[in-house]
N, C-alpha and C positions, 0 to 999 in steps of 0.2 A: 505494500500500500504506499503509495508517495506520502510525503510529508506538504502542509501547508508551506513548508521552507521552500523545498522541491519544486511546488508548484509555482512559486512569487518569483525563485528564479527563471525556470522555465520562460514564465507572461515578460520578466525583464528581456532576456535572448530576443523573444520573439518580437518585441517593440525595436529591439534596438538591431538587427534585421531590416523590419520592415523600414527605418530610418534610412540606413545606409540604402533602401534600393530607395529609395524616393529622392537621394538628393546627388545616387549617380544617373538615374532620371533627371530629374533639373539641372542637371549638371550638361548633358548631354543636348538638351532644349536649348538651352542657352548657348551652346556653343555652335550647335546649328543657327540660330540664331543671329550671332556674330560672323558666321563665315559665311551669310547671306546677307547682312547689311552693311558688312565690308566690301562685297562684289557691287551692291548697287550702287555703291558713292566709289568704288575704282581706289578705293584703299586696300594693300595688303596687310591683313592678320598673322602678325609674325607668331612663329614656332607653333599654330596651328592650336595655342593652348587656352584654356580660361584658368584663372585664380584663385579659388574663394577670398572674399577678405572677412566678411562679416555676414551677422544677423543683426537686423536695423530695423525700426520700425520707420515707415517711410506713409506718404497718402498717395493713394490710387487713384484714375481718374477721375473717380467720383468723391473724392475730395476726403476718406476716410482714410483713418492709420491701420496698417495690417504690418505683418513682419515678413521684410522680405530678406531674398538674399543678395549680396553682391557678391557680384564679379569682376576682378580687371582682368584688361588684355593688352597686347602690346602692337602697333602696327606702325605702317609706313606709307607715306605716301608717294616719294619718289627714290628710296630704296636705298636712302643716306640715313634720312634721319628715324630715331624712334621714339614714337607717343605713347601718352597713356590713354586708354577708355577704359570704362565702368559700364556695364549690364546690369541693370534693378530688376529683378527676377521675386514674383508672388504669387508661390503655384508654381506654373507651366508657361505663366503670362510675363511680358516683358512690359515694365512700365515705363522706364527710360534707361536712354541711351547716354552716354555721357563720353566727348572728344577734344580733348584736350590738345588742342593745335596753338596757333599765335590769336585764334580767337577759340574761347570756351566752345561748343556744338551740343547743346542736351535738344535731344529727340523725343517727345510725350510720346507714348501709346492709352 
């Protein structure tokens, strides 16, 4: 027979696996969006990677505060410079993309 301790450990492990699975899917979704975004603007996504920065409260398109995941990436326009970009994701939806160049470019969704 299983004790309550065993059931709690099992439940905790299931939650950790579910969290890991969801974050991997969100990362993949954000990476696909970053590729598409860079291609549309004719800029190069360097290293083809996103780096998770943090979880923060952000406002969505309707002005509500939601928990979001922030990913950063590097891009270049001419092959010589290296600039920073940021994607803010709520669930699987992109809230905002920011590109740091001479002028800060922010695209809201």
